[in-house]
N, C-alpha and C positions, 0 to 999 in steps of 0.2 A: 504494500500500500504506500503511495507517495505522500509527501507532505501536503500536497494540495487536496488529496482525498481525505486526509485526516482533519482538515480545517473546517469541514462542515458539509452541507448539501452541495452536490455538484452544480457548477454554473452552467446555465443553458446558453446556447448560441446567441439567443436574443439578449441575455444579460451581459454577455461579453461585448456585444455590439454597443449596448447602451453605455456601459462603463467606459469602453474605449472612446466613444463619441464625446462623453463628458470630459475625459482627460484631454482630448484634443482641443475642445472648446476652451478649457481653462488655460491650456498652454498658449492658445492664440491670444487670450485676454492678457496674460502676463507679458507676452511679447509686445503687444500693442501699447501697454502702459509702461513697460520697463524702460529704463534709461540705457543709453548706448554704452556708458562707461563701465557698468558693473554687471549687467544682466539681471539686476534685482528689480522687483516690481516698482514702478514709479508711483508718483502721487496722483490720486484721482480727484478731480475737482480743482477749485481755485482757492482753497484755504491757505492762509499765509503760513510760511514756515515758522514753527514756534521758536521763540528765543528764551534763553535762560533769564530768570528773574534776577535782578541785582541783589548782591549780598550786602546786607546792612550790618555794620559792626555793632556789637553790644558792648559799649564802653561804660565806664563809671558814670559818665554824664547821662547816657541813655537810661541806666538803672535809676539814677536819681530823678530824672524827668518822669519816669514811670511811677516812682514812689510819690512824687508830688501830685501826679494825676489821681492817685488813689486817695490822697488826703482831700482833694477837692471832690472826689466821688463821695466820700464820707460826709462832707459838708452838705452836698446835695441830698443825700439820704436823710439827714437830720432836718433839712428844710422841708422835705416832703412829709416826714413824720409829724413835724409841727403843724403843717397845714391840715393833716388828717384830724387833729384835735382829739385823738382817742386816748391820750395818756393822762394819768392823774397828775396831781401836783408834784409828787415825788419823782415820777418818771420824767416829767418835763424839766424839772430842775437838773436831773442827770444829763438830759440832752443838752441843756444850756451849757453845762460844764464841758461836755465833750466837744461842743462847737468851738469853745475857746481853745481847747487843746489842739484840735485839728487845724484851726487857723494858725496857731503857733507852729505846729509841725509843717504845714504847707510852706510857710514863710522860710523856715529853716532849711527845708529840702531845696527850695528855689535858690537860696543863697549858696548852698553847697554845690548846686548844679553850675552856677556861674563861676565859682571858685575852681571847679573841675574843668573849666574851659567850654562848658556847654551853654545853651540858651534855656533859661527857665521856662517850664511849661505850666502855666497857671490856670488850668481848666480841668474839669472832670475827665476821666479816661473814657474816650468814645466807645471803645469795645465793651467795657463793663456797663456803660450807661445804656446802650441799646440792647445788648444781648443778655445782660444779667439784671440790672436794677429795674428797668422798665417792666420786664415780665414778672418780677417779684411783686411789684406794687399792683399789677393787674390782678394778682391773687387776693389782694385786699379789696380793691374796688369792684372786682368782677369785670367780665367782658362778654357781652351777649354774643358778639360775632364769633368769638372763640369758644363759646359755651362754657365760660368759667363762672362759677357761682361766687358771689361776694363772700368775704370772710365772715365766719360766725363769731369772731372775736378779733376786732381790729387792733386792740391794744396788744394782745398776745402776739399777733403776727408782726406788728410794727417792731416790737422789741426783739422778735426772732430775727428779722432782717438785719437790725442793727447789730445783734450778737454775731450773726454770720459774717457780716462785713468786718467788724472789729477783729474777730478771730482770724480772718483771712489776711487782713492788713498786718496784723501782728506776725503771722507766719511769713509774710513777704519780707518783713524786716529781718527776721531770723535767717531767712534764705540769703538775704543780701550780705550777711556776714561772710558767707562762703564765696559769693560772686564778686563783690567789690575788690578791687586791686589795692586801693589806698587804705592803709591800716586805720587812719584817723576817721575815714568815712565808715568803716565797719563799727567803730565805737559809737559814732553818732546813730547809726542804724539800729543797733541793739538797744540803745537807750530809749529811742522812740518806740521800738517794738515792745519793750516791757510796759510802757504806758498803754499801748493798744491792748495788750493782754489783760491789764487791770480793767480797762473799759469793758471788755467782754465778760470778765468775772462779775463786775457790778451789774451788768445787764441780766446775767443769769439769775442772780439773787433777787433782783427787782421783779423779774417775770415769774419765777417759780417759788420764791420765798425761801426763808431760812428755817431750819438748817438743811432742808431737803436739797437745795441747789449748791451746797458747798463743795462736796467732793463726789466725783462720779464713782459708781460701784465698780467700774472696770479697774480702778486703781488698786482695789483689793482682790481682783480676780473674779468678781461677780459679773453677771450680765445685766443689761438694761432691758426692762420689760415695758415697751411703750403702751401696752394694753392697760397699764395701771393709770394712765391719764387720757383715756379715750383716743388713743392713737396719736397723741401729740408727743413728739420726741422731747424728752426733758433736756434742759440746759444745765450746765454745771460750771462753777467757778474754776475748779481744778479738774481737768480732764485726763491728766496723766502725770507721771513722775517727771517727764521732760516735755519741752515744747514740741508740738507736732506740726509737720508740714503736710499731713494728710488732708484731703478735701473735707470741708466742714458741711455737715448735713443738718437740716432742720425742717420741720413740717409747717405748712401754710394751709389756710383755708379750711372749709368744712369737709366732713367725711363724704366721699362719693358713694355711688350706688353699691360699690363693693365693700363699703365700710372702711376705706383707707383714705388718708389725707395725702395731699401733694407733698412730695419730698424734694426740697431744693438742695442743690449742691454747689458750693463755691470753692474755687481753687485759686491759688496764687497766680500772679501774672506769668505769661510765657511769651514765646516769640510773637504770637499773633496779637498780643495786647500790649507789647512794649511801645513806648513813645520814642521813636527813633529820631535821630537828628534830621531836621528839615520839616518835621511835622509841626504845624502851627495850629493855634486855636483863637477864637474870638473872645479873649479874656475881657 
């Protein structure tokens, strides 16, 4: 028995003619489209030849510009929370203090950017504003077009957004200690990062109360059970023995038909959200 016989049912004469005709047709198409120089198939249509994207350097100035943009993003978040009017006196007093802190941080990062040879970027981060912050606040107000139900607790969700952003910005500054080349800049970054971490801790306690929100059970090797709070992920002032760079998760909005709440995830800035040299804003 030949190899052809063992491959399957025998080919009919008609099948061989069809297969052969198809092979000839494809060969003709390749010859017609191919270039004369290599014999390889040529380009079909009039699409332009792709060009490589320019490579932007991630310098200390770029990292500082990005940090400044996140400070302005935080200021925008607290402005929107204030406009919601959902916080009590204690919560709004906390927001007022954080606005002062972020205003100071933004000015400091802008000054350091200039000292590092860059141009200060004094606006909210556009990537975070459109892809992160706007969708989060739609979870509070609701969006009929996107079939998003309004929040069942605007105060809780506003504090959750603030907590998520403060935790993320704090993690960003911790990450900058590794990324920045200038040692003095690293010291400035971790100093501000520690303040952002304290902001997040205060927000957790204000939202979920003391002592429940002091220390996460995971610190002691236990698990967090969100069912204890109707599907709302709890917040904690102390989330681990060391600062974490992992994404920050929190819940927003009412329970859906499946009995689950929307889970938001925030991550530290990356290549697609850096504020590179040459990017400008309408400050």
